[in-house]
MIPA-967610 format. One record per residue (C-alpha): residue in one letter; x negated, y, z negated. Coordinates in steps of 0.001 Angstrom, whole numbers, padded with zeros to 6 digits, always signed. Layout:
REM residues N
AXYZ/...
REM end
This chain:
REM residues 663
M-066630-036218+004164/A-069225-039095+003938/R-071808-039567+006334/Q-072198-042436+008538/S-076118-043659+008361/K-077423-044514+011406/N-080940-046573+012072/T-081684-044597+015197/V-081568-041172+013341/E-084773-040312+011192/D-084954-039322+007609/E-085667-035990+008710/F-081632-035444+009870/D-080207-037212+006628/D-080084-034264+004455/R-077062-032186+004329/N-076577-028761+002703/S-073484-027170+001951/D-073647-025057+005347/D-074178-028436+007181/I-071085-030110+005562/Q-068843-026805+006429/A-070054-027203+010152/L-069644-030930+010080/R-065993-030660+008955/L-065072-027838+011325/S-066630-029631+014208/S-064752-032988+013062/L-061720-031092+012858/M-062241-029846+016551/I-062867-033320+017934/G-060015-035127+015521/L-057331-032442+016871/A-058167-032255+020350/A-058334-035893+020733/S-054923-036818+018929/R-052189-037233+021445/V-049387-036200+019049/P-049707-033509+016386/M-051301-034501+012860/P-049204-034538+009767/T-050877-032405+006496/A-050893-035741+004646/T-053283-037203+007766/I-055396-034246+007594/R-055755-034451+004185/S-056706-038010+003876/L-059047-037760+006845/Y-060943-034591+006357/Y-060384-033562+002882/P-060175-036946+000693/D-061707-035710-002772/L-059488-032743-003109/D-056212-032216-004849/E-053081-030957-002843/Q-053414-027382-003722/A-057162-027170-003216/F-056729-028930+000101/F-054394-026485+001249/K-056393-023604+000407/K-059797-025056+002142/F-057578-025962+005286/Q-056336-022551+005490/R-059664-021135+005162/D-060934-023689+007878/R-058369-022826+010275/K-059596-018920+010032/M-063123-020262+010737/L-062201-022614+013688/S-060706-019233+015133/T-063942-017676+014814/C-065000-020554+017104/G-062133-020082+019772/V-060182-022758+018265/A-056593-021963+017444/V-054893-024617+014944/V-051129-023973+014583/E-048164-025370+013095/S-046159-027526+015788/G-043510-028731+013966/R-042484-030401+010887/N-041343-034025+009349/A-039860-035321+006618/S-043042-035029+004920/G-044298-031679+005787/A-046111-029515+008622/L-047365-031117+011838/W-050743-029398+013122/A-052105-029330+016463/I-054736-027445+018624/D-053051-024569+020749/A-054091-025838+024247/Q-053572-023046+026036/A-055255-020497+023618/T-058084-022800+022973/F-058918-024752+026308/A-060783-023426+029362/H-059956-024259+033030/P-063458-024486+034277/Q-062346-025504+037609/E-061758-021611+038216/L-065178-020817+037653/T-067888-022727+039745/R-071268-023907+038664/Q-072744-020884+040955/D-070589-018338+039460/A-071703-019679+035703/A-075516-019911+036702/F-075184-016057+038395/I-073585-014932+035130/D-076247-016634+033131/V-078991-015373+035288/A-077296-011920+034983/C-076412-011682+031232/M-079344-013468+029351/P-081525-010414+029770/L-079301-008517+027436/A-079055-011277+025228/N-082825-010795+024976/D-082775-006894+024333/P-082824-006171+020738/A-081050-002802+021578/F-077907-004371+023021/P-075202-004740+020492/Y-073567-007997+021191/R-076771-009975+022061/D-075850-012487+019343/E-072254-012714+020723/L-073382-013014+024207/T-075644-015709+023581/L-072477-017907+022464/A-070618-016689+025098/L-073070-017789+027793/A-073627-020904+025776/K-069832-021490+026579/I-069708-020623+030102/N-073002-022336+031544/R-072135-025723+030323/R-075220-027223+031558/Y-077567-028491+028804/N-080129-030773+030839/A-081838-028026+032904/V-082760-024763+031777/V-081551-021765+033748/T-082352-018890+031688/R-083957-018473+028056/R-082962-016885+025005/D-086328-015167+023280/A-085396-015157+019564/T-088234-013995+017090/G-088712-016711+014487/G-085985-018788+015978/K-083512-016877+014182/P-081310-015089+016729/W-078739-014327+014345/D-078256-010994+012481/S-075482-011558+010091/T-075734-007790+009052/L-075185-006874+012855/A-072303-009611+013037/E-070530-008192+010041/L-070379-004239+011575/L-069080-005563+015031/D-066541-007582+013038/A-065507-004666+011359/L-065761-002195+014476/Q-063553-004652+016442/A-060873-004759+013782/R-061288-001042+012850/H-061512-002265+009072/P-063618+000642+006925/I-066651-000690+005402/D-068772-000145+002145/V-072513-000230+002820/R-075614+000693+001276/Y-078075+002613+003704/Q-081908+003465+003665/P-082159+007022+005633/K-085582+007729+006740/D-087837+009027+004073/A-084970+009125+001504/A-083426+006857-001210/E-080805+004440-000432/K-077495+005902-000740/D-074035+004053-000631/Y-071443+004872+002026/C-067897+003847+002933/L-067813+004175+006794/A-065095+004060+009700/L-066945+002559+012532/Y-066172+004605+015816/G-069035+002849+018417/S-072240+001434+019112/F-075039+001761+021517/G-078579+000843+021977/F-081695+002808+022499/R-085685+002149+022423/E-084985-001304+021242/Q-082900-000299+018292/T-079100-000682+017649/Y-077115+002592+016493/F-073816+002899+015036/V-071502+006057+015106/A-069315+006232+012317/C-067482+009001+009835/E-067292+008603+006164/Y-063683+007192+005209/D-062117+008216+001814/R-060630+005444+000011/D-057985+007480-001841/S-056723+009428+000943/R-057195+006537+003672/A-058391+009303+005911/V-061673+010032+007967/A-063442+012633+005760/S-066482+013861+007691/S-067630+014371+011455/P-069407+011389+012915/R-072885+010781+012115/T-075387+008006+013645/F-076867+005409+011672/R-079558+002395+012759/L-078954-000930+012568/D-082241-001959+010461/R-081409+000426+007705/F-078396-001062+006786/R-078882-003134+003273/K-075509-004274+002229/V-072430-004436+004356/R-068547-005452+003109/A-065586-004652+005139/I-062419-003706+003374/A-060074-006012+005520/S-056961-004417+003872/R-057273-000874+005359/T-057484-000136+009004/Y-058018+003717+010730/E-057803+004756+014236/V-060708+006081+016667/P-059714+009436+018016/Q-058883+009420+021850/D-061313+012050+022612/F-064237+010326+021091/C-067202+009449+023772/I-070217+007047+022306/G-072087+008661+025177/D-072048+011782+023383/F-074305+010677+020535/V-076838+008621+022630/R-079665+011212+022500/L-083709+011388+023467/P-086044+010718+020793/F-086515+014760+020793/Q-083027+015476+020350/M-082917+013776+016865/G-082003+016489+014525/E-081370+020714+014512/V-082101+022034+018220/T-085193+024391+017700/L-085534+025220+021002/R-084426+024845+025045/A-086704+023449+027581/S-087142+023015+031274/F-088931+020325+033034/S-090361+019684+036282/P-091308+016287+037646/L-095044+015431+037767/G-097215+015366+041012/A-100363+015178+042230/A-102290+018488+042523/G-100638+020506+045381/H-097784+017859+045787/T-094200+018335+044747/G-093346+015757+041888/D-091247+013016+042051/P-087377+013859+041783/C-086662+009803+040868/A-089595+010397+037694/P-088397+008447+034855/G-087792+011485+032788/V-085570+013095+035516/S-083919+009910+035501/E-083363+010033+031547/L-082126+013773+031742/A-079963+013204+034513/A-078036+010277+032319/R-077130+012603+029777/G-075985+015435+032175/Y-079017+017451+032763/T-079433+017835+036528/M-082124+019173+038556/E-081832+022380+040669/D-084601+024095+042580/G-087227+021545+041337/L-086405+022145+037755/V-084127+020599+034800/Q-083437+023424+032479/G-081749+023832+029349/V-082629+021005+027947/P-082123+021094+024136/V-085497+020168+021793/S-085577+019386+017973/N-089192+018151+017961/A-091440+019818+020210/Q-094545+017801+019621/V-092382+014728+020447/A-090999+016487+023315/A-094414+016652+024977/A-095247+013155+024146/W-092426+012023+025957/S-092695+014061+028851/I-096392+012673+029238/D-094953+009046+029653/A-092026+010275+031539/V-093928+011769+034379/V-092530+015243+033984/A-093891+018304+032884/P-092399+021246+030592/V-092303+024148+032082/E-091114+026501+029365/P-091290+027990+026717/E-094959+028234+026255/S-095122+026713+022993/L-094056+023363+024467/V-096396+023469+027514/Q-099218+024461+024921/A-098480+021198+022943/Y-098316+019154+026114/R-101753+020460+027070/N-103418+019866+023905/I-102054+016135+023888/L-103476+015606+027215/L-106916+017380+026503/A-107304+015100+023514/A-106516+012118+025785/S-109030+013193+028264/D-111785+013069+025642/C-110405+009047+024745/Q-113323+006932+023330/P-113291+003499+022404/R-113222+002968+018908/A-113240-000124+016580/L-110066-001193+015312/D-111867-002555+011890/P-111366+000220+009518/W-107437+000224+009656/L-107322-003415+009563/A-109479-003960+006829/A-106820-002993+004381/G-104610-005836+005657/K-100583-005964+006635/S-098271-003679+005000/H-095754-005275+002917/A-093363-002096+002750/S-090972-003731+005510/Q-090536-006581+003266/S-089274-004717+000395/H-085694-004758+001271/P-085362-007752+003661/R-082227-008151+005607/R-080288-011133+005682/R-080477-013193+008586/G-077869-016083+009349/R-074576-016068+009047/K-073322-017296+005373/G-072135-020715+005624/G-071877-023063+008444/V-069723-021150+010982/L-072578-020077+013198/E-073713-023841+013131/A-070084-024716+014020/R-069867-021800+016722/Q-072740-023429+018166/L-071488-026884+018149/S-068209-025625+019783/A-070087-024668+022966/L-072012-028043+022801/I-068724-030035+022148/G-067311-028330+025250/S-070049-029947+027706/L-069332-033418+026520/D-066352-033583+028700/S-066899-036440+030856/E-068918-039757+030636/G-072810-038944+031357/A-072749-035570+030064/T-076513-034760+028633/I-077543-032804+026026/S-081198-031875+025444/A-082624-030400+022600/N-085337-028574+024274/V-082721-027055+026654/V-080344-026111+023528/A-083433-024497+021739/Q-084199-022373+024747/R-080291-021383+025238/L-079741-020413+021807/G-082903-018842+020971/C-083358-021682+018277/T-086340-023734+017196/I-086675-027276+018368/A-086281-028564+014915/H-082787-026883+014602/A-081626-027785+018183/K-082249-031268+016945/H-080603-030753+013918/L-077543-029661+015967/L-077370-032985+017761/S-077702-034999+014654/L-074529-033179+013545/L-072558-033882+016671/I-073587-037652+015737/D-072023-037593+012758/A-069044-035349+013629/S-066188-037465+012538/D-063213-038201+010016/E-063370-040212+006982/E-062046-043413+008857/S-064268-042696+011710/L-061319-042680+014118/N-062205-040001+016213/R-065933-039820+017221/L-067745-038569+020328/P-069134-042062+021685/L-073077-040438+021713/A-076101-042416+022289/T-079295-040470+021191/D-083137-041522+021080/D-084678-041760+017900/D-086093-038201+017625/M-082869-036754+018656/S-084468-035128+021700/E-081470-036063+023782/A-077503-037183+023511/V-075527-038568+025991/L-071777-039377+026334/L-071482-042854+026791/F-067938-042762+028088/G-064841-040615+028242/T-062269-042083+025877/T-063189-039616+023392/A-064821-036452+025044/G-064850-032541+024451/R-063089-030048+026484/P-064505-026476+027394/I-063578-023962+024890/R-062331-020600+025519/L-064315-017065+024648/T-063452-015448+021323/L-062316-011679+021932/T-065806-010672+020316/E-067479-012775+022979/S-065164-011712+025779/V-066170-008175+024770/S-070129-008808+024935/L-069668-010961+028179/I-067762-007842+029783/A-070313-005216+028677/A-073231-007459+029875/L-071596-007671+033225/L-070740-004022+033643/L-074312-003245+032960/A-075452-005965+035203/G-073682-003860+038039/V-070751-006487+038508/E-067896-003944+039393/P-064690-004451+037160/Q-062616-005174+040368/D-065013-007850+041182/P-063182-011538+041732/L-065354-012775+039016/F-063801-011038+036540/Q-060161-012544+037658/K-062126-015908+037636/L-062856-015125+034187/S-059804-013909+032930/Q-058173-017145+034304/S-060496-019692+033051/L-062272-018655+029912/S-060461-015749+028238/A-057190-013576+028179/A-058953-011130+026385/I-060996-010234+029679/G-058392-008353+031384/D-058431-005840+028301/A-062190-005979+027671/P-063696-003286+029810/A-061999-000355+027542/V-062994-002155+024715/A-066596-002785+025581/G-066908+000997+027085/L-066246+001907+023324/A-068456-000417+021686/A-071456-000536+024024/A-072533+002525+025611/M-073584+002315+029165/Q-076259+005198+028802/E-077887+003964+032141/P-077574+006607+035121/S-076170+003902+036856/C-076649+000189+037205/P-079081-000452+040021/K-077085-001813+043390/A-079813-004634+043722/L-079492-006180+040344/P-076691-008854+041563/T-078403-009637+044581/C-081610-010567+042605/A-079799-012326+040416/D-077951-014574+043269/A-081331-015128+045007/I-082947-016443+041518/T-079680-018967+041149/S-080111-019697+045048/R-083883-019938+044896/N-084128-017617+047969/I-087192-015367+048646/I-086203-011518+049347/S-087658-008727+050891/F-087378-004919+049942/A-089025-001772+049799/Y-090638-000781+046760/T-091448+002763+045270/S-094037+002805+042350/T-093752+005324+039347/T-096627+007449+040612/G-094615+007835+044333/Q-096404+005267+046024/H-094279+003092+048930/S-094683-000532+050032/S-093106-003340+051687/R-092573-006850+049321/L-091887-010186+049995/V-091073-011766+046529/K-090125-015233+045179/P-087669-013829+042496/G-088451-015728+038833/A-086397-014050+036156/I-084834-010596+035206/S-085345-008640+031976/H-083336-005737+030710/R-085952-003193+028346/N-085175+000342+027201/G-082334+000777+029441/Q-084023-000395+032729/W-083887-003645+034643/Y-086926-005124+035760/L-087342-008346+038285/E-090656-010792+037433/G-091302-012650+040735/Y-094089-014061+042922/D-095318-011598+045154/L-096235-013378+048358/S-098482-010681+050162/R-100190-010378+046779/S-100481-013993+045526/S-099444-013107+042175/M-096883-012245+039752/R-095442-008986+039396/N-092737-007054+037934/F-090626-004431+039666/R-088151-001902+038359/I-084829-002666+040308/D-083566+000801+040491/R-086908+001407+042528/M-086225-001260+044988/T-084094-000683+048358/G-083022-002873+051531/V-082900-005732+049373/A-082072-008670+051283/V-082819-012487+051814/A-085833-013208+053812/E-085600-015814+056246/G-088154-018112+057705/H-090265-018301+054589/F-090203-022050+053633/N-093838-022684+052372/V-093899-021219+048804/P-094154-023374+046043/K-090891-024636+043884/V-092686-023339+041097/A-094671-020041+041558/P-098224-019826+039907/D-098231-018728+036085/G-098185-014964+035757/A-100365-014654+032714/P-101341-010735+032033/Q-104907-009886+032745/R-105591-009000+029235/T-103704-008283+026106/I-104677-004694+024779/R-104716-003883+020999/F-104897-000370+019447/V-103510+001528+016764/L-100992+004276+016431/L-101873+006696+013715/D-098568+008700+014144/Q-095103+006438+013244/T-092950+008782+015161/L-094630+007230+018462/V-093384+004207+018050/D-089730+005402+018357/A-090688+008168+020879/L-092234+006111+023669/L-091044+003172+026178/W-093124+000302+024712/N-092391-002872+026705/Q-092958-006431+025553/T-094983-004798+022565/S-094971-006243+019000/F-095745-003563+016256/T-097431-004527+012647/P-097356-001942+010306/L-100367-001707+008098/A-101136-000751+004805/S-103067+002712+005890/G-099274+003745+007185/A-100492+003092+010547/T-099355+000538+013025/L-101300-002099+014931/V-099935-002636+018652/S-100520-005353+020864/C-099324-005675+024128/P-100155-007338+027480/Y-101425-005488+030497/F-100956-006256+033946/G-102680-003591+035654/G-100803-000197+037018/T-100698+003087+035220/W-097949+002414+032785/L-100171+001991+029824/P-102511+004144+030398/R-099916+007158+030684/R-098160+005742+027864/L-101568+005995+025611/A-102456+009362+026925/A-099024+010848+025432/C-100233+009694+022524/G-103219+012071+022453/G-105516+011810+019529/S-103161+009819+017528/V-104216+006357+019194/V-107157+003956+018534/I-108176+001994+021358/E-111005-000641+021320/D-110935-001569+024989/A-113451+000713+026600/D-111789+000273+030042/M-108249+001179+028878/C-110009+004388+027449/K-111571+004998+030862/L-108064+004731+032319/V-106627+006795+029965/R-109104+009604+030543/Q-108517+009438+033963/Y-104727+009819+033701/A-104689+012551+031433/R-107404+014482+033498/S-105313+014046+036887/A-101770+015348+034683/L-104003+018272+033575/Q-104912+019207+037059/A-101265+018749+038562/
REM end
């Protein structure tokens, strides 16, 4: 398909690779078939969109494109025949959404409540959720929420292929890199997936190709260790009815064979009972271990050293066996003597390139991802004056500004060979904004695909929206017929490993969309109680917990609150003198340190933290510090296996370790 050049477009948008050509053809077909008032004959489609192909090549490519369009949510079907052949049209009922069922407030609430999971590297459906939210909230001239993606490449093609295979129940051939072992080839039947400690895991059994039967007991595989993935589309399997993904969600010290069973108690100040809501108690309760008489008993442990470090970070203390108690005390004793040390000796050898020895493919092969992104943007251009800002697209999709402008340039060029069907868009010279001039040819909102629906339903359930909530009914009527069946699918595909969804989360999300100030009582990790008056700014989801970031009026600064520790949340009346934009919540400082033991990276909860492997085998860690005890406590859990340069932080680590030893 020839591209129509325009004087207003910079040269940087003139180059088109094979992926772009594919995305252009798919989006052009979307626009042309949607704009056509009558079904389009085969010969017309061939002349307008495949002019350079012979009849046989055209038929094969068109059938392939129909399958690719279905991954965008667009169903192209044969609607009849005439003397010259088949007639083709878009199945409107299966393709186009009915947005009148979903209000703008509903869409904004879904965006605020669910985008944190799109930003959570542990949420298996994070990429699909991003595309689902792009279809639901069709405002692209103002930012409501942001997708954070490293390097502007949020799409993980290996994850997409695994989820597609899981959804379709197709076995997969994989090459996998076990920990501390050589690569190995498997044929797997995926049973489910879950997220934990900023990692995505899949539970699977080995599959026997000859007998077409599951050939082993379920095992857990980590996403970042998959090297190659190929689905066997000709075969399917069944997941046992008694399979429960939650049985495989384990704590870091429970990976491997059980070596001992332990008892834990909440850690309290000297002479005081510990907080029964301590993080460790909540994590153990989520896995079925309940506290009786102040103790959580009979907890299986595979690695005592990791269990001891976890205990310190989770604000619990091991009571038995004695070997675990001693390991716990040894870590605290080492931390109680924490002294500042220069990082230079570990940094001198430079960064490790080991992580690049098996680079994982990112970005879906071909132009299908671009076409899916374009389908969401086309759906937003449904009325005269509809505007798309490249800046907003970049923030919503988690891509670079350059890629967002590239998408707008594709929208400008999306047309048939004779330019009969083209969106009447006007853009500025640098492609930073596009406006639909008039509605004679316009887009229509597109329904969610099944996988997008599953991602959305799983996110809403994690956000505390009950299945009987009217919002689900609206979604089913307006965006996806699959929503009604999605809770069961989502429960299998993404384990709900939290002990419970915080009841205050929907209220917080609604306060953000309504720009209301809220009041609540707050209990800190150390058990201190306080009353807060906060202007909510954003919600995040990290390591299985929900957090609210907001401007604390009583302290005149930005703060982060764990939502499950907030009670009595209500809209505060009579507070109207708060600035529309709260002051910038820049952290006090950034703390850098080196972890000498790699197992601590996975064993502890690291918030908003970046990791850089070093040639020495150690790991350079950098994170913002807003104050409080969470980072000193975490570093105390590292004992003598951490090198800290910041003298003030070392002092806080010593203080925390000594207080824990006295408890």
